[in-house]
C-alpha positions in Angstrom: 26.9 -6.2 2.6 24.6 -5.1 -0.4 20.9 -5.4 0.2 18.8 -7.0 -2.7 17.0 -4.3 -4.7 14.1 -6.6 -4.1 13.9 -6.5 -0.6 13.2 -3.0 -0.2 9.7 -3.3 -2.5 9.4 -6.1 -0.3 9.4 -4.7 3.2 7.2 -1.4 2.1 4.6 -3.8 1.1 4.8 -5.3 4.3 4.4 -2.2 6.0 1.1 -0.8 4.1 -0.2 -4.2 4.5 0.6 -4.5 7.8 -1.0 -0.6 8.8 -3.9 -1.8 6.4 -5.1 -4.4 8.9 -4.0 -2.4 11.8 -6.3 0.8 10.3 -9.3 -1.6 9.0 -9.4 -3.5 12.8 -8.8 0.6 14.6 -12.4 1.2 12.7 -13.7 -2.1 14.5 -12.8 -1.0 17.9 -13.5 2.7 17.2 -16.9 2.1 16.4 -17.3 -0.9 18.8 -16.0 2.0 21.7 -18.4 4.6 20.1 -21.5 2.5 20.2 -20.8 1.5 24.0 -20.5 5.9 24.4 -23.9 5.8 22.8 -23.1 7.9 19.9 -24.5 5.1 17.4 -24.2 7.7 14.9 -20.2 7.7 15.4 -21.0 4.3 15.3 -22.7 3.5 12.1 -20.1 5.3 10.2 -17.7 4.2 11.7 -18.7 0.7 11.3 -19.7 1.7 7.6 -16.4 2.5 6.4 -14.2 -0.7 8.1 -16.6 -3.0 6.5 -16.2 -1.2 2.8 -13.5 -3.8 3.1 -13.5 -6.3 5.9 -16.9 -7.3 5.7 -17.6 -9.5 8.9 -20.6 -10.9 10.0 -19.9 -9.3 13.5 -19.4 -5.6 11.6 -22.5 -6.2 10.3 -24.6 -6.7 13.3 -23.0 -4.3 15.1 -23.9 -1.9 12.6 -27.4 -3.0 12.6 -27.6 -2.8 15.9 -26.2 1.0 15.5 -29.6 1.7 12.8 -31.8 -0.1 15.6 -30.8 2.8 18.1 -31.0 5.5 15.6 -35.0 4.3 14.5 -33.9 3.0 11.7 -35.2 -0.5 11.7 -35.1 -1.6 8.2 -31.3 -0.7 7.7 -31.1 -2.6 10.5 -32.4 -5.9 9.8 -30.8 -5.7 6.4 -27.4 -5.8 8.3 -28.7 -8.5 10.7 -29.3 -10.4 7.1 -25.9 -9.3 5.8 -24.8 -10.9 9.1 -25.6 -14.5 8.8 -25.7 -14.4 5.0 -21.7 -14.1 5.5 -21.5 -16.2 8.7 -24.4 -19.0 8.6 -23.0 -19.9 11.9 -23.0 -16.1 14.1 -23.8 -16.0 17.2 -25.1 -12.9 18.3 -24.6 -13.7 21.8 -20.7 -13.7 21.8 -21.0 -9.9 19.9 -23.0 -9.2 22.6 -20.8 -10.6 25.5 -18.0 -7.8 23.7 -20.3 -4.8 23.6 -21.3 -5.5 27.3 -18.3 -6.2 28.5 -15.6 -5.0 26.5 -13.9 -9.2 26.0 -14.0 -11.4 23.2 
């Protein structure tokens, strides 16, 4: 059975996109773990990288928390504001639960 030449590039594209999404999620999760572990500098670096391609209210808010813990209050406020610009209905209580319990 001969495969269509278009099938292979489509499969490669699917694989690349799937890995990209998994990596992005992994950066957020790693940032969350670093934050929970008290490594706010690492958390902020991971979240900054995550947010470059995947801007989310949760990501910006967690980055804001990280900056706040590092004493960077102005940077924290900028990121808190960005979270609400992206999602005016954002509820920090949901993120707080994720931070404190590891659950969404």
